[in-house]
matplotlib code that plots the C-alpha trace (Angstrom):
import matplotlib.pyplot as plt

x = [14.9, 16.8, 19.0, 22.4, 23.5, 25.5, 22.2, 20.1, 22.6, 22.7, 18.7, 18.6, 21.1, 18.7, 15.7, 17.1, 18.9, 15.8, 17.8, 21.9, 24.2, 26.2, 29.5, 27.6, 26.7, 30.2, 32.0, 29.0, 29.9, 33.5, 33.2, 31.3, 34.9, 33.3, 36.2, 33.8, 34.4, 32.6, 31.1, 29.9, 27.9, 26.0, 25.8, 23.8, 21.9, 20.5, 19.1, 17.4, 16.3, 15.5, 13.1, 11.5, 12.9, 14.4, 14.2, 16.9, 17.1, 19.6, 22.6, 26.3, 27.5, 24.9, 22.3, 20.4, 18.5, 15.6, 13.4, 10.4, 7.6, 8.3, 5.4, 7.4, 4.5, 6.8, 10.0, 11.9, 14.1, 16.8, 14.4, 16.9, 19.6, 16.5, 16.0, 19.5, 19.6, 18.3, 14.8, 15.5, 18.8, 16.8, 16.3, 12.6, 10.8, 7.6, 7.7, 3.9, 0.9, 1.3, -1.9, -0.4, -0.3, -4.0, -2.4, -0.4, -3.0, -2.8, -0.8, 0.9, -0.3, 1.4, -1.0, 0.7, 0.1, -3.0, -4.2, -2.0, -4.5, -7.2, -6.4, -5.4, -8.8, -10.8, -9.3, -10.9, -14.2, -14.0, -13.0, -16.4, -18.7, -17.8, -18.4, -21.5, -22.9, -21.6, -18.2, -18.0, -18.9, -16.4, -13.5, -14.8, -14.3, -10.9, -10.1, -12.2, -10.1, -6.1, -6.8, -8.6, -5.2, -2.8, -4.3, -4.4, -1.0, 0.4, -1.4, 0.5, -1.8, 0.0, -2.6, -1.7, -3.4, -4.5, -5.7, -7.9, -9.2, -10.5, -11.8, -13.8, -15.1, -15.9, -15.6, -13.0, -10.2, -6.7, -5.2, -2.3, -3.3, -4.8, -8.9, -8.3, -6.7, -9.4, -12.0, -9.8, -9.9, -13.5, -14.2, -12.6, -14.7, -17.4, -16.4, -15.6, -19.2, -20.8, -18.9, -19.3, -23.1, -23.3, -21.1, -22.9, -22.9, -19.1, -19.5, -19.9, -17.9, -18.9, -16.7, -19.9, -19.3, -15.6, -16.6, -19.4, -16.6, -14.0, -16.9, -16.8, -13.3, -13.0, -15.7, -15.3, -11.5, -12.1, -11.5, -13.7, -15.8, -16.0, -12.8, -10.1, -10.1, -6.4, -3.1, -1.3, 2.5, 3.4, 6.1, 9.1, 8.8, 9.0, 6.2, 3.1, -0.4, -2.7, -3.4, -6.9, -10.5, -11.1, -8.2, -8.7, -12.2, -11.1, -8.6, -10.8, -13.5, -11.2, -10.0, -13.8, -14.2, -11.0, -11.8, -15.2, -14.0, -11.3, -12.1, -10.0, -10.9, -7.2, -6.4, -9.2, -8.1, -4.5, -5.0, -8.0, -5.6, -2.7, -4.2, -6.3, -3.3, -1.5, -4.4, -4.8, -8.4, -9.0, -7.9, -7.3, -7.6, -6.8, -4.2, -7.2, -9.9, -8.1, -7.3, -10.9, -12.2, -10.2, -11.3, -14.9, -14.1, -12.2, -15.4, -18.3, -16.5, -16.2, -12.1, -10.9, -10.4, -6.9, -5.6, -2.4, -1.5, 1.6, 3.0, 5.9, 4.3, 7.8, 8.0, 4.6, 5.0, 8.3, 6.2, 3.9, 6.8, 8.4, 5.0, 5.1, 8.1, 8.6, 5.0, 6.4, 4.3, 6.0, 7.1, 3.5, 2.4, 5.0, 3.8, 0.0, 0.2, 2.2, -1.0, -3.2, -2.0, -1.2, -5.2, -6.3, -3.7, -4.6, -8.2, -11.6]
y = [12.0, 9.6, 6.6, 6.0, 2.5, 2.5, 3.0, 0.8, -1.9, -0.9, -0.7, -4.7, -6.0, -4.4, -6.2, -8.9, -9.5, -8.0, -6.7, -5.1, -3.1, -0.3, -2.2, -5.1, -2.7, -1.3, -5.2, -5.8, -2.8, -3.2, -6.7, -5.1, -3.6, -0.4, 1.8, 3.9, 5.6, 4.8, 9.0, 7.8, 5.1, 6.8, 9.4, 6.9, 5.7, 8.8, 9.1, 6.0, 6.6, 10.3, 8.6, 6.5, 3.1, 1.7, 2.5, 2.5, 1.4, 1.5, 3.8, 4.4, 0.8, -0.9, 1.1, -1.4, -1.0, -2.6, -2.2, -0.2, -2.9, -6.4, -6.8, -7.3, -5.4, -2.7, -3.6, -1.3, -2.0, -0.7, -0.4, 0.5, -2.0, -4.7, -4.5, -4.3, -8.6, -9.9, -12.0, -15.5, -14.3, -12.4, -13.6, -14.0, -14.3, -15.7, -17.7, -18.6, -16.8, -16.4, -16.8, -15.7, -12.3, -11.6, -11.2, -8.8, -6.0, -3.3, -0.4, 0.1, 3.7, 5.3, 7.9, 10.3, 9.5, 8.8, 12.2, 14.0, 12.3, 12.9, 16.6, 16.7, 15.0, 17.8, 20.0, 17.9, 18.1, 21.8, 22.3, 20.0, 22.0, 25.1, 23.6, 23.6, 20.3, 21.3, 21.8, 19.2, 17.1, 18.6, 17.7, 14.3, 13.9, 15.3, 12.7, 9.9, 10.4, 10.7, 7.6, 5.7, 6.9, 6.2, 3.0, 1.7, 2.7, 0.4, -2.6, -1.8, 0.6, 2.9, 5.8, 9.0, 11.2, 13.7, 10.1, 8.9, 12.5, 12.2, 8.8, 9.4, 13.0, 12.2, 8.4, 8.6, 5.8, 7.0, 5.6, 3.1, 1.4, -2.1, -2.3, -3.7, -0.2, 1.7, -0.7, -0.6, 2.6, 2.9, 0.0, 2.3, 5.1, 2.7, 1.4, 4.6, 6.5, 3.3, 3.9, 7.9, 7.2, 4.4, 5.8, 4.0, 0.6, 0.4, 1.1, -2.6, -4.9, -8.4, -10.9, -10.1, -6.7, -7.4, -9.6, -7.1, -4.2, -6.7, -7.7, -4.0, -3.6, -6.5, -6.3, -7.5, -8.7, -12.1, -12.3, -15.0, -13.5, -14.6, -16.1, -18.1, -21.6, -21.9, -20.8, -17.7, -16.2, -12.8, -10.8, -10.0, -12.2, -15.6, -15.3, -17.4, -16.7, -19.4, -21.8, -23.6, -22.0, -22.6, -21.3, -18.1, -17.8, -18.3, -15.5, -12.9, -13.6, -13.6, -10.1, -8.9, -9.6, -8.1, -4.9, -4.7, -4.5, -1.6, 1.9, 3.9, 4.2, 5.1, 1.8, -0.4, 1.3, 0.5, -2.8, -3.4, -2.3, -4.3, -7.2, -7.8, -7.8, -10.2, -12.6, -12.6, -13.8, -13.3, -14.6, -10.9, -7.3, -7.9, -4.7, -2.6, -3.9, -3.2, 0.3, 1.2, -0.6, 1.2, 4.3, 3.1, 3.0, 5.8, 8.0, 5.6, 7.6, 11.1, 10.7, 11.8, 9.1, 8.7, 9.4, 8.1, 10.5, 11.6, 8.2, 6.8, 3.1, 1.2, 2.3, 1.4, -2.6, -2.4, -1.5, -4.4, -6.9, -6.3, -6.8, -10.6, -11.5, -10.1, -8.8, -5.2, -2.6, -0.1, 1.0, 0.9, 3.0, 5.5, 5.7, 5.7, 8.4, 10.8, 10.0, 10.5, 14.0, 14.8, 14.3, 16.4, 19.3, 19.1, 18.2, 20.0]
z = [7.1, 5.0, 6.2, 5.1, 4.1, 7.5, 9.5, 7.4, 8.6, 12.0, 12.5, 10.5, 13.3, 15.9, 14.0, 14.0, 17.5, 19.3, 22.0, 21.4, 23.6, 21.5, 21.6, 20.2, 17.1, 16.7, 16.8, 13.9, 12.0, 11.9, 11.0, 7.9, 7.3, 8.1, 9.6, 12.1, 15.3, 18.6, 17.8, 14.8, 15.8, 18.6, 15.9, 13.7, 16.7, 17.5, 14.1, 14.5, 17.9, 16.4, 13.7, 16.2, 14.8, 17.8, 21.7, 24.7, 28.1, 30.5, 31.1, 30.2, 28.5, 30.0, 27.3, 25.5, 21.8, 20.9, 18.2, 18.8, 17.7, 17.0, 14.3, 11.1, 9.3, 10.8, 9.4, 7.5, 4.4, 2.2, -0.7, -3.5, -1.8, -2.0, -5.2, -6.3, -6.1, -8.5, -7.7, -7.9, -5.6, -3.0, 0.5, 1.2, 4.3, 3.0, -0.4, 0.1, 1.5, 5.7, 7.3, 10.5, 8.9, 10.4, 13.7, 13.5, 12.2, 14.7, 15.7, 12.6, 12.5, 15.0, 17.0, 16.0, 12.3, 12.5, 14.3, 11.8, 8.8, 10.6, 10.8, 7.0, 6.5, 8.5, 5.4, 3.2, 4.4, 4.7, 1.3, 0.0, 2.2, 0.5, -3.5, -5.2, -6.3, -10.1, -8.7, -6.1, -9.6, -11.7, -8.9, -8.6, -12.3, -12.3, -9.8, -11.3, -14.7, -13.1, -10.8, -13.5, -15.7, -13.0, -11.7, -15.3, -15.9, -12.8, -14.7, -18.0, -19.7, -22.0, -22.4, -22.0, -19.0, -21.9, -23.8, -20.8, -20.3, -23.9, -23.9, -20.8, -21.4, -24.7, -25.6, -28.2, -28.2, -28.6, -31.9, -31.7, -28.7, -27.6, -27.5, -23.8, -22.5, -23.4, -21.7, -18.8, -18.1, -19.0, -16.2, -13.8, -14.5, -14.2, -10.6, -9.4, -10.6, -8.8, -5.4, -5.6, -5.7, -3.3, -0.7, 2.6, 1.1, 1.7, 5.4, 5.7, 3.5, 2.4, 0.2, -2.3, -2.7, -3.2, -6.1, -7.3, -7.5, -9.2, -11.8, -13.0, -13.4, -15.3, -17.6, -21.2, -20.4, -20.6, -16.9, -15.1, -12.5, -8.7, -6.8, -8.6, -9.3, -10.9, -9.4, -10.5, -10.7, -10.0, -12.1, -10.3, -7.6, -6.3, -3.8, -5.0, -3.8, -2.2, -5.5, -3.3, -3.8, -0.2, 1.2, -0.8, 0.3, 3.9, 3.6, 2.2, 5.0, 7.5, 6.1, 5.4, 9.3, 10.4, 8.1, 9.5, 13.1, 12.9, 13.8, 11.6, 7.6, 7.0, 8.6, 6.7, 3.2, 3.7, 4.8, 1.8, -0.6, 0.1, 1.4, -1.8, -3.9, -1.4, -1.5, -5.4, -4.9, -8.7, -11.7, -13.0, -11.9, -8.1, -7.3, -9.4, -7.2, -4.0, -5.1, -6.0, -2.8, -0.5, -1.8, -1.6, 1.9, 2.7, 1.1, 2.9, 5.6, 4.4, 4.3, 1.4, -1.7, -3.3, -6.8, -6.9, -9.6, -8.4, -7.2, -9.3, -10.5, -10.1, -6.3, -6.0, -7.6, -5.2, -1.8, -3.2, -3.5, -0.3, 1.3, -0.7, 0.4, 4.1, 5.2, 5.6, 4.9, 5.7, 2.2, 0.8, 4.1, 3.0, -0.3, 0.8, 3.7, 1.0, -1.6, 1.2, 1.8, -1.9, -2.6, -0.1, -1.1, -5.2, -5.5, -3.9]

ax = plt.figure().add_subplot(projection="3d")
ax.plot(x, y, z, "-o")
ax.set_aspect("equal")
plt.show()
């Protein structure tokens, strides 16, 4: 269900105040010059309750509304409205890295979501059981081509999907494109072949393994190996990642420790892809490394990898920026679940 702008405003008001009575909500909406009735507000609240974004306690006039969780990772934003504000005018919560984020790494997926993803993955497991080794290899190749294309496209690569297929299958570069674009795509291919062949290797994560994968993805692109020693800026946001190598190392090792303690591969994959982007441990190639590493984790536990084929790259970037600026993973989680379901449906 898509919330209306007014429902988003009500939801934001409840999140900001944590405990709110309906009359307070009515007064708040009216203060925004919205001429709405008591019945309309009740319907809006019922919509939020149905979406399990809020909960209520009490009866009649004493009913009080609360957010489902006080975990800021689950805070929901009106994406269209958020990005209608220019970068320098947006009110953001975190302009620099928030080390306290690690304490919130819990209950980001509901039990119902995890169970649904588990059941969806069973379809993937049954599918690959029925495939011959040759057919399975071809399906992995198809996913590899489409992920190499989309992951590169998210980073500004202008190769088409067909050009990517010709490059990967026949090693023929497309005319009118930079050499670096072909290298980026072929590096994806090499990294994906590596994780396909070494699935068990990524059951336990280490900083060295992250750096190893990053090195494959950025080979011959002039990117310094290992953790970066200089500050980096990010287009489209005023969030500034860590600029101290000691702190970068601390953040990566803390992430690795938490990921290894998690029991569910979907949770592990989600936090890997978004947190590698957030920490920005490398000079370049961070989001690429996060996406491929997350797939390595999924494959290690026999979960379906994502190709991101149908994701809109602009929406992907918006989801990442909302995480940078507010530590809200909700929109990115929605895209992640959507792409997981897409992969199970379209491949194998």
